[in-house]
N, C-alpha and C positions, 0 to 999 in steps of 0.2 A: 405731267407730273411735277412741276415746279409748284402749280396752284395743291398739288396733294402733300408736299412737305409745308407749304406756308400753311395748309389746313389741318395737318399731324403738328406742327409745331403747336399754334394755335389751340387745339386740343390738348394738348399735355400743359400748356399754362392754364386754360382755363379748370383741367385736371386739377391741376397743384393748386389753386386757390379756391376748389371747393372743397379739398380733402382739407386744407389748413381751416377752414371756415368750419369742418366738422369734425375737427380734433379739439376745440375749446369747448369748454361750456361754463358758466357762472354761475353762483349761487347767494345768495344772502342770510344772514345768520343774525338773529337776535343777541344783543347783550344782557347779561344779568347779573348782579350781585348781591346777596345775601349779607346784612352786617348785623352780627350779634350783640347784646348787651352784653359788654363787659362784665368778668366774674368778679365780683368784690369782697372783702373777707375785712371783718369792722371786730374787736377786742369788746367783749362786755362784762366780763369776769377775769381778773387777775390771778395766777395759782398763787394759793395760801397753803404751807404746808403745815398751820397751825401752830399749837403751841407744844415743845418738846421737851426735854430734859437728857442731855450728854452726860458721860459718864468716863471713867478710866479707860476704857475700851471705845474704838471708833464703833460708826455703824452708819446706816442709811435708813431713811424713809421713805419708803414707797407711795406715792401719791397719787391713785387708780382714778381713770376718768370719772366715774359714780361717786367722788368725795373721799373714798373710804383710803384709809391708811395702815400700812402695815410697817413696822419698825423691825428691825435686825440688829443682832451686835451689841452695841452699850445705849442705843436712843429704848427710850421709852415715852409712852404718848401721852402728856397732859391732858386736863379735861379744859375747856372754854375757846377759845379763839374760833375762828371760822374757814373750818379747813374747805378748800375748794378747788377742782380743777379750771385749768383756764377754759374759758368759755368764747367763743368767736361765733359770731353770726355770717354767714355764708349767702352771700346774695347773687341772681341771676335768673338767666333762662330757664323757664319751669322745666322742670322735669329733668334737667343735662344731668349727667355723669360728671363729677370734676373728682383730679385726682390729689393726692395733701402731702403735701414734702416738709415733713417736721425735720428741726436742727440735725444738722449731722454730728454734732460736737457738744461739748461741756460749754455752758455759763456758769458765772460767778454770782452770787451775793455775800453783803459782805455786811459787820456792825461796825463799819467805821475803821478797825483792825483789824481784823480777822475776815476770813473768806468761808464759802463753803460751795463746793462743786455740785449742781443740777445737771442731769441727763437721763440716757433712757429713758426718752421721749416715746408717749404711745397716744394712740388717738382713739377715740370714737364719733364717727365711723373713720374704718381704718380700712387698707388703705385708698379706698374711693369713697365717694359719699353721692346723695341724689338731692337737688334741689328741688324738692317735693314744693310744689305751688312757687316755686321763685326763689326757695331760701331752704337754708339746713343750718342746725345748731352742729359746733364743732367743740366737741371737749378734749382737753390735753391735760395729760399727766405726767409726772418723771420721777426720778430719783435723788433725793438728795442726801449728800455724802455728809456727815457729821463725824469729825476728827477727835482724836482722842483728848480730852478734858476741853470742848469747843467753848470758847470763851461765850460768858451770857448777854445776849442783848435781841434788837431785834437785828434782822440780816433782810436788807432789800439791794434790790437794783438800785437805789437813787443815792445811796452811801458811798458807790463807788463811782470813782470819776474815770471819764470816758462810755460812759452809758451800759458797761459791763452789769449782767445779770438780766437784761430785757433778752428775748428768744423770737425769731421769726418764724411763722408757719404760713407756708405757702400754697397755694391752689391754682389749679388750671384746668380748664374744658378737658376732657378726657376725647 
């Protein structure tokens, strides 16, 4: 009986070790990371509303992404100048889709003494673009607000202290 108890105790210990060794299992895995080419945007053409005339009535000039201009109110379109939507080149991963974020608010242009607001931003493509072959052209238009009897002059961002008159377009991979 004494040997039987020892044998039983030994059997229980052996079984416990055996069961614990069967309860564990291990495996290995490989690690992989893919780094994509960062998306980039470069300005190639600045926005230009062309030559306009104001009047005793306020108005606007809408500049389309196709360089078209649509006046309203007291704004008259004049010949000459080079009306152009802003143009950007977007580069990155071939055939990737990207989102476009336009400015949320207005910016201003100035002749050194007076200002005009530019807002209501539009883009082509919108709201996303595709990097066909790794590149895409992004065009941006907006609305220029001309005040009553707006002073004559060339209105630009460079005549404003603090850099107002510029605007930022952001692109991100979708």
